[in-house]
C-alpha positions in Angstrom: -7.7 44.6 -70.0 -5.4 45.2 -72.9 -5.7 48.9 -72.5 -4.7 48.6 -68.8 -1.6 46.6 -69.6 -0.7 48.9 -72.6 -1.3 52.0 -70.5 1.1 50.6 -67.8 3.7 49.8 -70.5 3.3 53.3 -72.0 3.9 54.8 -68.6 7.1 52.9 -68.2 8.4 53.9 -71.6 7.2 57.5 -71.7 9.1 59.0 -68.7 12.6 58.0 -67.8 11.9 58.3 -64.0 8.9 56.0 -63.9 10.7 52.7 -64.4 13.3 53.2 -61.6 10.7 54.4 -59.2 8.4 51.4 -60.0 11.3 49.0 -59.6 12.3 50.5 -56.2 8.6 50.2 -55.1 8.4 46.6 -56.2 11.7 45.8 -54.4 10.6 47.3 -51.1 7.1 45.7 -51.2 8.7 42.4 -52.2 11.1 42.5 -49.2 8.2 43.2 -46.9 6.1 40.4 -48.4 9.0 38.0 -48.2 9.5 38.8 -44.5 5.8 38.3 -43.8 5.7 35.0 -45.7 8.8 33.9 -43.7 7.1 34.8 -40.5 3.9 32.8 -41.5 5.7 29.9 -43.0 5.2 26.6 -41.1 2.4 28.1 -38.9 -1.3 28.0 -39.0 -1.4 31.3 -40.8 -0.1 29.7 -44.0 -3.6 28.5 -45.2 -5.3 31.9 -44.5 -2.4 33.6 -46.4 -3.1 31.4 -49.5 -6.8 32.2 -49.3 -6.2 35.9 -49.1 -3.8 35.7 -52.0 -6.3 33.9 -54.2 -9.1 36.3 -53.2 -6.9 39.4 -54.0 -5.8 38.1 -57.4 -9.3 37.0 -58.5 -11.0 40.2 -57.2 -8.4 42.5 -58.7 -8.7 41.0 -62.1 -12.5 40.9 -62.0 -13.0 44.4 -60.6 -10.1 46.7 -61.3 -9.9 45.5 -65.0 -13.4 44.5 -66.0 -15.2 47.1 -63.9 -13.0 49.9 -65.2 -13.5 48.8 -68.8 -17.2 48.2 -68.7 -18.1 50.9 -66.0 -19.4 48.4 -63.4 -19.7 51.1 -60.7 -21.6 49.0 -58.2 -19.1 46.1 -58.5 -16.3 48.6 -57.9 -18.1 49.9 -54.8 -18.6 46.3 -53.4 -14.9 45.6 -54.0 -13.9 48.4 -51.8 -16.0 46.9 -49.0 -14.4 43.5 -49.7 -11.0 45.0 -49.1 -12.2 46.3 -45.7 -13.6 42.9 -44.9 -10.3 41.2 -45.9 -8.4 43.6 -43.6 -10.7 42.7 -40.7 -10.3 39.0 -41.4 -6.6 39.3 -41.5 -6.6 41.0 -38.1 -8.5 38.0 -36.7 -6.8 35.2 -38.6 -3.3 36.4 -38.2 -3.5 37.7 -34.6 -0.7 35.5 -33.2 1.4 36.1 -36.3 0.9 39.9 -36.0 1.8 39.8 -32.3 5.0 37.9 -33.2 5.8 40.3 -36.0 5.4 43.3 -33.6 7.6 41.7 -31.0 10.2 41.0 -33.6 10.0 44.4 -35.3 13.3 45.4 -33.9 15.0 42.1 -35.0 17.4 43.7 -37.5 20.4 41.4 -37.8 23.6 43.0 -38.6 25.2 39.6 -38.1 23.6 36.2 -38.2 24.6 35.1 -34.7 27.3 35.2 -32.1 29.6 32.3 -31.5 29.1 31.0 -27.9 32.1 29.8 -26.0 32.8 26.2 -26.1 32.3 25.8 -22.4 28.7 27.0 -22.7 27.9 24.3 -25.3 29.8 21.7 -23.3 27.8 22.7 -20.1 24.5 22.5 -22.0 25.3 19.1 -23.5 26.6 17.7 -20.2 23.5 19.0 -18.3 21.2 17.7 -21.0 22.7 14.2 -20.7 22.3 14.2 -16.9 18.7 15.5 -17.0 17.8 13.0 -19.8 19.1 10.0 -17.9 17.2 10.9 -14.8 14.1 12.1 -16.7 14.2 15.6 -15.1 12.2 18.0 -17.2 14.1 21.1 -18.4 13.4 24.2 -20.5 16.4 26.5 -21.5 16.2 29.5 -23.9 19.5 30.7 -25.4 19.2 34.4 -26.4 20.5 35.4 -29.8 19.6 38.7 -31.4 16.2 39.4 -29.9 16.4 40.7 -26.3 14.7 38.4 -23.8 14.8 40.8 -20.9 11.0 41.1 -20.8 10.6 37.4 -20.0 13.6 37.4 -17.7 12.1 40.1 -15.5 9.1 37.9 -14.8 11.3 35.2 -13.3 14.1 35.0 -10.7 17.2 36.9 -11.7 20.4 35.0 -11.2 23.1 36.5 -13.4 25.4 33.5 -12.8 28.0 31.8 -14.9 26.7 28.9 -17.0 27.7 25.5 -15.7 26.2 22.0 -15.9 26.0 21.8 -12.1 24.0 25.0 -11.9 21.6 23.9 -14.6 21.2 20.5 -12.9 20.5 22.1 -9.6 17.9 24.4 -11.1 15.9 21.6 -12.8 16.2 19.2 -9.9 12.6 18.2 -9.0 13.0 19.4 -5.4 14.2 22.9 -6.5 11.7 25.8 -6.3 12.9 27.0 -9.7 12.5 23.8 -11.7 9.0 24.3 -13.0 9.5 27.0 -15.7 12.3 28.1 -18.0 15.8 29.4 -17.8 17.2 32.2 -20.0 20.9 32.2 -21.0 22.7 35.2 -22.6 26.3 34.8 -23.7 28.0 32.9 -20.8 25.6 33.9 -18.1 22.4 32.4 -16.7 20.2 35.5 -16.6 17.1 34.2 -14.8 15.2 31.1 -13.9 11.6 30.3 -13.2 10.6 32.4 -16.3 7.2 32.0 -17.9 7.6 31.5 -21.7 4.8 32.2 -24.3 2.9 29.0 -25.2 2.3 27.9 -28.8 -1.1 26.9 -30.1 -1.8 23.3 -29.3 -3.0 22.5 -32.8 0.4 23.2 -34.3 2.2 20.4 -32.4 1.7 16.7 -31.6 -1.0 16.3 -29.0 1.2 14.0 -27.0 3.7 16.8 -26.2 3.4 18.6 -22.9 3.5 22.2 -21.8 7.3 22.4 -21.8 7.4 21.7 -25.6 4.6 24.2 -26.2 6.5 26.8 -24.3 9.7 26.0 -26.2 8.0 26.3 -29.6 6.2 29.5 -28.5 9.4 31.2 -27.3 11.2 30.3 -30.6 8.2 31.3 -32.5 7.9 34.8 -31.1 11.7 35.4 -30.8 14.8 34.1 -32.5 15.9 32.3 -29.3 17.2 28.7 -29.5 15.3 26.7 -26.9 16.5 23.4 -25.4 13.8 21.2 -23.9 14.1 17.8 -22.0 11.0 15.7 -21.6 10.1 14.8 -18.0 8.2 11.7 -19.1 10.6 10.2 -21.8 13.9 12.1 -21.3 13.9 13.0 -25.0 16.1 15.9 -25.8 14.7 18.4 -28.4 15.6 21.8 -29.9 13.0 24.5 -30.9 14.1 27.1 -33.4 12.0 29.4 -35.5 8.7 27.8 -34.3 9.9 24.3 -35.3 10.7 21.5 -33.0 13.5 19.0 -33.7 13.2 15.9 -31.4 15.1 12.8 -30.5 18.6 14.3 -30.5 21.5 12.3 -29.2 24.2 14.1 -27.2 26.5 14.1 -30.3 23.6 15.5 -32.4 22.9 18.1 -29.7 26.5 19.2 -29.8 26.5 19.6 -33.5 23.2 21.4 -33.6 24.2 23.9 -30.9 27.5 24.6 -32.6 25.8 25.0 -36.0 22.8 27.0 -34.9 24.7 29.4 -32.7 27.6 29.9 -35.1 27.9 33.3 -36.9 27.3 31.7 -40.3 24.9 28.9 -39.8 24.8 26.1 -42.5 22.1 23.7 -43.4 20.4 21.9 -40.6 21.4 18.5 -42.0 23.2 17.3 -45.1 22.4 14.7 -47.6 21.8 14.7 -51.3 18.0 14.6 -50.7 18.2 17.9 -48.9 20.1 19.6 -51.8 17.0 19.7 -54.0 14.9 21.1 -51.2 17.4 24.0 -50.9 16.4 25.0 -54.4 12.7 24.1 -54.2 12.0 26.2 -51.2 13.2 29.5 -52.7 11.3 28.8 -55.8 8.1 28.0 -53.8 8.7 31.2 -51.8 9.0 33.2 -55.1 5.8 31.7 -56.4 4.0 33.3 -53.5 6.0 36.5 -53.0 6.1 37.6 -56.7 2.3 37.5 -57.5 1.4 38.9 -54.1 3.9 41.7 -54.5 2.5 42.6 -57.9 -1.1 42.5 -56.6 -0.3 44.7 -53.6 1.6 47.2 -55.9 -1.3 47.4 -58.3 -3.8 47.9 -55.5 -1.7 50.6 -54.0 -1.3 52.2 -57.4 -5.1 52.2 -57.9 -5.8 53.2 -54.3 -3.6 56.3 -54.7 -5.5 57.3 -57.9 -6.8 60.8 -58.1 -9.0 62.9 -60.3 -8.3 66.2 -62.0 -10.1 68.5 -64.5 -7.7 69.8 -67.2 -8.1 71.9 -70.3 -7.6 70.0 -73.6 -7.3 71.3 -77.1 -8.2 68.5 -79.5 -6.8 69.3 -82.9 -8.8 67.8 -85.8 -7.1 66.7 -89.0 -8.1 64.6 -91.9 -6.0 61.8 -93.3 -7.0 62.9 -96.8 -5.0 66.2 -97.4 -7.6 67.4 -99.9 -10.3 67.5 -97.2 -10.6 70.1 -94.5 -12.2 69.9 -91.0 -14.1 72.9 -89.8 -15.7 73.2 -86.3 -19.4 74.1 -86.3 -19.3 75.6 -82.9 -17.9 79.1 -83.3 -18.7 80.0 -79.7 -16.3 77.4 -78.3 -13.6 78.5 -80.7 -14.0 82.1 -79.6 -13.6 81.0 -76.0 -10.2 79.5 -76.9 -8.8 81.8 -79.6 -6.3 80.1 -81.9 -3.8 82.3 -83.7 -3.9 81.8 -87.5 -0.7 82.6 -89.4 -1.2 85.1 -92.2 -2.0 83.6 -95.5 -3.0 80.3 -94.1 -6.4 79.1 -92.7 -5.7 75.4 -93.2 -4.2 75.2 -89.7 -6.2 72.4 -88.1 -9.0 73.6 -85.8 -8.8 72.8 -82.2 -11.9 71.9 -80.2 -11.6 73.0 -76.5 -12.7 70.6 -73.8 -12.6 70.4 -70.0 -11.8 66.7 -69.4 -12.0 65.0 -66.0 -9.3 62.3 -65.7 -8.7 59.7 -63.1 -5.4 57.8 -62.6 -2.3 57.5 -60.4 -1.6 60.5 -58.2 1.9 60.9 -59.7 0.6 61.1 -63.3 -2.3 63.4 -62.2 0.1 65.8 -60.4 2.5 65.9 -63.4 -0.4 66.6 -65.8 -1.7 69.4 -63.6 1.8 71.0 -63.6 2.0 70.7 -67.4 -1.4 72.3 -68.0 -1.0 75.1 -65.5 -0.4 77.8 -68.1 -1.6 76.1 -71.3 -4.0 73.3 -72.3 -3.0 69.8 -73.1 -2.5 69.6 -76.9 -3.5 66.4 -78.7 -4.4 65.6 -82.4 -7.1 63.4 -83.8 -6.7 62.3 -87.4 -10.0 61.6 -89.0 -10.0 58.3 -91.0 -11.0 58.3 -94.7 -14.5 57.1 -94.0 -15.3 60.7 -92.9 -16.5 61.9 -96.3 -17.5 65.5 -96.9 -20.5 66.3 -94.7 -21.5 67.3 -91.2 -20.9 65.2 -88.2 -21.9 65.3 -84.5 -20.2 63.2 -81.8 -21.7 62.5 -78.3 -19.9 62.2 -75.0 -19.1 58.5 -75.4 -17.4 59.0 -78.7 -15.5 62.0 -77.4 -14.2 60.1 -74.4 -13.1 57.2 -76.6 -11.2 59.6 -78.9 -9.4 61.3 -76.0 -8.7 58.1 -74.2 -7.0 56.6 -77.3 -4.6 59.6 -77.5 -1.1 58.8 -76.5 -1.0 61.8 -74.2 -3.6 60.1 -72.1 -2.8 56.4 -72.5 0.9 57.0 -71.9 0.1 58.2 -68.4 -2.3 55.4 -67.6 -5.3 57.8 -67.2 -9.0 57.2 -67.8 -11.5 59.8 -68.9 -14.5 60.0 -66.7 -16.2 63.2 -68.0 -16.0 65.7 -70.9 -17.4 69.2 -71.3 -18.9 70.2 -73.7 -20.6 66.8 -74.3 -21.0 67.3 -78.0 -18.6 67.9 -80.9 -19.9 69.2 -84.2 -17.7 69.6 -87.3 -17.9 69.6 -91.0 -15.6 67.9 -93.5 -15.3 70.0 -96.7 -13.6 69.2 -100.0 -11.0 71.7 -101.2 -9.6 72.7 -104.6 -6.2 74.2 -105.5 -6.3 76.8 -108.2 -3.8 79.2 -109.7 -4.2 83.0 -109.0 -2.5 86.1 -110.4 -0.5 88.4 -108.1 -1.4 92.1 -108.0 0.9 94.3 -105.9 -0.9 96.8 -103.7 1.4 99.9 -103.3 -1.2 102.0 -101.6 -0.8 105.8 -102.2 2.5 105.3 -103.8 2.6 105.3 -107.6 5.0 102.6 -108.8 5.9 100.6 -111.8 6.2 96.8 -111.2 9.2 95.4 -113.1 9.3 91.8 -111.8 7.3 89.4 -109.5 8.9 86.1 -108.5 7.2 83.7 -108.7 4.8 85.2 -111.2 1.7 83.5 -109.8 0.5 81.7 -106.7 -1.9 78.9 -105.9 -5.0 79.3 -103.7 -6.7 76.5 -101.8 -10.5 77.2 -101.8 -13.6 75.4 -100.7 -14.9 73.4 -103.6 -18.4 74.5 -102.7 -17.5 78.2 -103.3 -16.6 77.5 -107.0 -19.3 77.5 -109.7 -19.4 74.7 -112.3 -16.3 74.9 -114.4 -14.8 77.2 -111.7 -11.4 75.6 -112.1 -10.9 77.9 -115.1 -11.6 81.2 -113.3 -9.0 84.0 -113.4 -8.5 85.1 -109.8 -6.2 87.7 -108.4 -4.5 88.0 -105.0 -2.9 91.2 -103.5 0.7 91.4 -102.5 0.6 93.7 -99.4 3.5 96.0 -98.5 4.0 97.3 -95.0 5.9 100.5 -94.3 8.6 99.7 -96.8 7.4 102.3 -99.3 6.8 105.1 -96.9 10.3 106.6 -97.1 11.0 105.8 -100.8 11.5 108.5 -103.4 11.2 108.3 -107.2 14.3 106.8 -108.6 15.9 103.5 -109.6 14.2 100.1 -109.0 14.1 98.6 -105.6 13.8 94.9 -104.6 11.6 93.7 -101.8 12.3 90.1 -100.8 9.4 89.1 -98.6 6.1 90.7 -99.6 3.1 89.0 -97.9 0.2 87.7 -100.0 -3.3 88.3 -98.9 -6.0 85.6 -98.6 -8.7 87.6 -100.3 -9.1 86.4 -103.9 -10.9 88.6 -106.4 -12.8 86.7 -109.0 -14.7 88.0 -112.1 -18.1 86.4 -111.2 -18.3 87.8 -107.7 -18.6 91.3 -106.3 -17.2 90.2 -103.0 -13.8 88.4 -102.7 -13.4 84.8 -101.8 -11.4 84.0 -98.7 -8.8 81.4 -99.5 -7.9 78.7 -97.0 -4.3 78.8 -98.0 -2.2 80.9 -100.4 1.2 79.5 -101.5 3.8 80.8 -101.4 3.0 83.0 -98.4 5.3 85.8 -99.7 6.9 86.8 -103.0 9.9 88.8 -104.3 8.9 92.1 -106.0 11.1 94.5 -107.9 9.5 98.0 -108.5 10.3 101.6 -109.3 8.5 104.4 -107.5 7.1 107.1 -109.8 5.4 109.5 -107.4 4.8 109.8 -103.6 2.3 111.8 -101.5 3.5 115.3 -100.5 3.3 116.6 -96.9 2.2 120.2 -96.4 3.3 121.6 -93.0 1.8 124.3 -90.7 -1.7 124.4 -92.1 -3.8 126.5 -89.7 -7.1 125.2 -88.4 -10.0 127.6 -88.0 -12.5 127.2 -85.2 -16.2 127.8 -86.2 -18.7 127.9 -83.3 -22.5 127.9 -83.9 -24.5 130.6 -82.1 -26.4 128.1 -80.0 -23.2 126.7 -78.6 -21.8 130.2 -78.1 -24.8 131.2 -75.9 -24.1 128.3 -73.4 -20.4 127.6 -73.6 -17.1 129.4 -74.0 -15.2 127.2 -76.6 -11.4 127.2 -76.0 -8.6 125.5 -77.8 -7.1 122.7 -75.6 -3.6 122.9 -77.1 -2.5 125.6 -79.5 0.1 123.4 -81.1 -2.6 121.1 -82.3 -4.2 123.8 -84.4 -1.3 123.9 -86.9 -1.3 120.5 -88.7 0.5 118.7 -91.4 -1.5 117.3 -94.3 -0.6 114.6 -96.9 -1.9 115.3 -100.4 -1.7 113.6 -103.8 -1.8 114.9 -107.3 0.3 115.6 -110.4 3.9 116.5 -109.6 3.7 119.9 -111.3 0.7 120.9 -109.1 2.2 119.5 -105.9 5.4 121.4 -106.4 3.7 124.8 -106.2 1.3 123.8 -103.4 1.5 125.8 -100.1 -0.2 125.8 -96.8 -2.4 128.7 -97.8 -3.8 126.5 -100.6 -5.5 124.3 -98.1 -8.5 125.3 -96.0 -8.8 123.5 -92.6 -11.5 124.1 -90.0 -13.6 122.4 -87.3 -17.3 123.1 -86.5 -18.7 123.0 -83.0 -22.4 122.3 -83.4 -25.2 121.9 -80.8 -25.2 118.1 -81.3 -21.8 118.0 -79.5 -23.3 119.5 -76.3 -24.6 117.7 -73.3 -28.4 117.9 -72.7 -29.7 121.1 -71.1 -29.5 120.9 -67.3 -26.4 118.7 -67.3 -23.9 121.4 -68.0 -21.7 121.4 -64.9 -18.0 121.2 -65.4 -15.9 121.9 -68.5 -16.4 119.4 -71.3 -13.4 118.1 -73.4 -14.3 117.2 -77.0 -12.2 115.7 -79.8 -13.3 116.9 -83.3 -12.3 115.8 -86.8 -10.7 118.5 -88.9 -12.3 119.2 -92.3 -9.6 119.8 -95.0 -10.6 121.3 -98.4 -8.0 121.9 -101.1 -8.4 125.3 -102.9 -6.6 123.9 -106.0 -8.1 121.5 -108.4 -6.4 118.1 -109.0 -5.3 117.8 -105.4 -6.6 115.0 -103.1 -6.2 114.9 -99.3 -5.1 111.5 -98.1 -4.7 112.1 -94.4 -7.0 113.0 -91.5 -6.4 115.0 -88.4 -8.3 115.8 -85.1 -8.1 118.6 -82.5 -9.4 119.1 -79.0 -11.6 121.9 -77.5 -12.8 122.6 -74.0 -16.5 123.6 -73.6 -16.6 125.8 -70.5 -20.2 126.7 -69.3 -21.0 130.3 -69.2 -22.3 131.4 -65.8 -24.8 133.8 -67.3 -25.8 131.5 -70.1 -29.0 129.5 -70.6 -29.5 126.9 -67.8 
């Protein structure tokens, strides 16, 4: 449960756009929930609403948190069926409320009401007094924002000016229009003898008749204000919002009509006792709306969850800097090559995984976009209790490690599967030892005048060192690039950044040790060139063809320009100064082993052959190699 809450908080703080989006979603859901609660308030749907709220909260806490934490898959499946069952129960239990909500879907109030003309109120009050004294039953609906045309069309259309005499005539017991209701809009009597929707009998006093049920039903499904006069008692009542206010005097009726039909209605009645209720009701509404909004948002957030498989590179480090983590699965590392900077192998290894994640669609889509061209990078720092040795982790441990990474927790995601399902690594102890720097000038003869710094430090595996190996005298090469190629003997030159190799030569080994790290990575070297290789141009290359080849093929030079080559030689300066192209013998041999098998000689064959260069003068060494190309053209009359 803590991880769920922390994951949600991480999501809010990790991305700047998440918090505004969540607030907007909560606001919109809260407005809808508040509207639904307002529709259900005071009706028989209130109790089922409370029951659904309790079931949702308990089920969500029990399933979405506990089942996700302890992998209760079956409980999670049953919960999905419970949600479908709750939806079906809601359709049955809230059927009247849903019908009312659909009818009032278009009830968007741009103003709270329209002020009726004073003569309309006066006509209603005067008619109510007459009908009440004579105990003539009456039912009058005053249209406000919701259109009542649908009910008016079922009655007798009048479209007459409102007056007390007209209303008295309609509801006179001998009139054919007196049985049902009258609809008034603005200052006109739209229709009479209209059938109003009836409220459920269990929501009102059993002593009330059909007129009162129709009055409450009309005010329940619309925003109409309904005036009803009892035929048995002559009691004047008003129905508004599904609630019936009875025993109104003519003065009270006048005040109620003016108040409820005014553009800015005030409280239904004053009094200090009602002032506290004005604050308690909003608080009670919030106590229902806020938790229900949060539960609905959470269910929607979980319902919109998705799954995705992404590439993950888990970098392994050790909290102890003298210990190194090495992966024991070279095949997986080869599948995901990691560039290693020159002179440093202590770059933490990265274990590749294909991780299946589940979570909100928004977070999954963003993660997919971020990992389109590169894997998700995360780092696991091994605690100190991982002493030098070999370790193997299973899928459960790997999932726990990846889930605890901030890159996953910040998005509110959960790991459902990992591949490969095993991670093997070794923790090794390292040692840092001094080494001497030896510049490698290649074929260039040079005198080293200064190296700064004069020595380096190499980080080696402690297991590679013999007992007392900390006193060994190792050497490391300083490797030049092409900086020396164009230099000539003369004054000293300074090279600022000469890279140090990681191969450490030690006296007790014929093979060098590979250092994990060499520091510094480059040095400053000052040297003076003494001698350079000499290039001899236009050395002719002779073509020697064996008789077996000559019988089957005509050997032709591919490019005549290739058969005069340049050769680099080394030696004493006095000898090199007098060396000429004729002092070098260059040739190639075409032998039978270069030919295709007998019977496969079809088209011309192109061969690239190494040139053999032999100096005719002692003390001269050839330091370059060359190749030439020949075409082997089958002879038509040769051996098949």
